N, C-alpha and C positions, 0 to 999 in steps of 0.2 A: 504494500500500500504506500502511503506517503511518509516520508521522513520529515519530522517537524523542523529540522534544521534547513530544509530546502528553501531557497528563495522563491518568490511568487512565480516567476517565469518558469523555473524548473518544475515547480509543483503542478502548474497548468499543463505543461507538455507531458509530464509523467501521467497525469490523469487522462490525457487524450489517448494514450496507448496506441501510438502510430504503428502501422505495419504496411509493408510494400504490397501493392496489388499488381502494378506494372512497372517495369524498368526497361528502357530500350534506348539503343543508339539510333538516332534518325540522321540519315544522310540525304542531301538534296542537291540537285543541279538544275540550272536553267530556270524556267518559270514553273512554279508549283504552288499549290494551295491545299491545305487540309483544314477541315472545320468540324466541330462537334457542338451540338446544342442540347445534348441529352445527358449531361453529366452532373454529378453532385459529389465531387471528391477533391481532396487536397492535391495540388499539382506543383511540381517544381521542374525547372529547366536550367541546365548549365550549358552555355554556348562554348563549344570547343573550337570552332573554326567558322569564319565567314559572318554573314549577317542575315537577319530575317525581320519580318514585321509581325508583331503579336498583337492581336486585338481581343481583349477579354470583354465579354458581354457586360455592358454597363460602364465601361471605362474607355478613355482615349487610347488609340493605338500607340505602341511603343516600338522603337527599333532596338533589336538586340544584336550585340556584337560579341566577337570572341572575348571570353573573360567575364561576360555578364552572367548573373544568376537571378532567377525569378522564383519567388515562392508565392503561391495563392492558396491560403488555408481552406477556401471553399470555392472551387471552380464550378460554375454552372455551364458555361459554354465559351468557346474561343474559335478564332480563326488565325491560322499562322500561314504566312505566304512568303514567297521570294520578295525581294525589294520592289520588283516590278511584278505585280500579280498577273497570272495568266488570263487569257480570255475565258469566258464562261464554259466553253465546251471541253476544256482540258480535263482529263480524268483527275479526280481528287483523292482517290483512295491510295494509301501507301502500299508499296509492294514489300512483302517480307522476304528478305534475302538471306536470312540465317536466324538462329536462335537469338531473340532480343535485338534484331537488327532490321531496320526498315529503310526503304529508299523512296524518295519523292522526286517527281519530275521525270523527264524522258531518260530512259536507261542509257542512251548513247551520249548524253551530255555529261561532261566531267563533273564530279562532285565539287561544289564550292561552299557547302554549309554542312557542318556536323554539330549535333547537339545531343546531350544526354537528357532524356525526358523521363520523369517518373510520376506515377499516380499512387497514392496510398490511401489507407483507411484510418479513421480514428475510431477505435473499438471501445467507445465509452457511451454510456446512456446519457451523459451530460454534454454531448457533442455540440449541440446548438448554442448553449450558453458559453462554453469555453471558446468556441470559434468566434463568437461575437466580441470577445475581449481582445482579439488580435486584429492587426491591420488587414484590410482586404487584399493588399498586394505589397510585397517587398521586392524591390528591384535594386540590385547593387552591382557595381563593376569592380573588376580586378581584386576580388576577395579570395586570396589564395587558399585559405582554409576551406571555404565552401567548395571551390572548384576541385579541390583535392578529395573531398569527402564523397562527391557524387560518383566518381568512377569506382570507388571502393564498394559503395552500395550496389552499383550495377554488376560488378564482378561477383559479389556475394549472392545476388539473386540467381546468377547463372550456375553457381556451384551447388552440389548436394553434399554438404559437409556437416558433421555433428555440430550442434549448437547454432545452426543457421538462423532460426527464427529469433533467438535471443540476441544474436549479433546484429541482425537487421533492425530489431526494435531499438537497440542502444544506438546504432549508427543514425537512425532516423531522429531519435531524440536529440542527439548532438547536432545534426543538420538543422533541425527546426530551431533550437535555441540559438545556434550560431547565426542563422538567417534573421531571426526576429530581433536579435540585439544589434544587428549590423546597420540598420537604417538610421538616418539622422533624426534625432529626437524632435527637432524643430518642425519637421514635415509630417510627423505622425498624427493620425486622427485621434480623437478621444478614445481611451482604452487603457488596458493594463500597461503597455509599454510607455505611453505618454505619462501615465501616473508615476511609474518607476523612475522616469527621467527628472521628475520634480523633486528636489531635495527635501521639501517639506512633506511630501506625500509618501515618499519611498518607505520611510520607517513605519508609517501607518499600514501600508499594504503588506509589508513583511509581517507585521503583527497579526493582521487578519488571517494570513495564510498559515502562520506558524502556530497560532493559538486557536485552532479550529474548535476545540472543546471548551475554551475558557469564556468568561464573561467579557462582553465588549459593549462600549457605548460611544456615542459621538464625542462626549466630553473627554473620555479617556484617550481616544485617538487624536483629538485636537490638542490635548496637552502634550502627547508624545511628538506631535508635529510642530509644536511651538507656535500655535496659532489660536486665535479665539475660536469659540465654538462655531459662530456664524461664518467667520472667515474660512475655517477649515471646511465646513459643509459646502460652501459655494465653490471653493477651489477644487475640492474632490469631485464634485459633480461636473464642473467644467472640464477638468483634465481626464477623468476616468469615464465620464458619460453616464454615471449612476450616482445616486446618493450613497453615502458611506454604508449605512446599515442595509440598504438594498443590496449593495455589492457583497457585504459580509454574509447576508442570508443566502444569496444565490451561490456563493462559493460553498457554504456549508451544505446546501442542498445537493450541489454537484458531488461532494464527497459522500453524502448519505446515499445518493443513487448508485454510486460505484460500490459502496459497501453492501447495499441491498442486492445488487446483481451478483456480487461475489459469493454471497451466502456465508453461513457459518457463525453469524452473530445474531443475537436477539435484538428486538427493537430497543430494549432498554440499554443494551451495550452500544448500539449505534447512536442513540440519543445522547449518551454521555460523550461520545467522540465528537459530536457536532454541536455541543453547547446547549442541550436541553436537559432540564432537571428530571424528566420522567419520560417513559415511553408514550404516555397519553399526550403530554405537551408536544413531543416530537411528532406524533401522529397527526394532531390537529394542524400543526404548522406545515407538515408535508402535504396534507390534503389541500390546505389553502394555496400552497405554492404549485402543486402538480395536478390538482383536480382528482386525485384518487389516493387511496390509503397506501402506506408502505407495503402492506401485504399484497394488495392488488398489483402494485408496481412490480414487486419481486416475482409474482406468479405469472405475469405476462412476459417475463424474460428481460425486464429492464429497458425495453425499447420504447 
């Protein structure tokens, strides 16, 4: 489960439980286009060579060049093209040329773009909440640690070695943390990362995540932040996008949902771990937050 010494970003990524679903080397030449609009998965791309245009549904297109890395915690749809898109009649489906290797564009045209692309899953019943705390997109250039990690993940997905699943989970955790902390704080939208970049709020967020089972109040958090109660409340809501106790409650419910899905603990034990004095108090709060009882949530598989 969670280590109380974890910082907030690490605890969120650990609770997400990432796992690889697809990892592939994509090569392309000439004019090409690939698009998908039926997705709901985390996506990352490391550019190895050349350039392309990436258009994520709901965002402005971006040009990706060798050394660029993109992470999208929840991808719904995208279009990726050569710098000059092809005419509409050009075939759009990639050709599989080997295990984990795909080709785009006319086969007779030399390859001028290579990218390592991955899709993964977040195996957590609190996926929606946790993803909402993260930026919609991270785009960084010349980040050697990120571009070194992606080939290792790709290689591990191709091999059938002992400990493969655990290795991949840890590699993805490192990849996500490295990517999420790499973006400039000034350009981040309201959320966990922006809150952590604020010196007044960072300590409060650490306390919320580290003391999941302890008592919390806005006054206590404001004192730790060195701000007045009203000043802390407004600053937290502006930077994180939620009121302090709303955030604390959502985090505790995310932990509770994970514990319920794992099984092995009584409601009273879970209540203690997420800051409620009794199983009945926890049950009432859970119903208020989730619309069903802890038992019903556990029985439906935590989804």
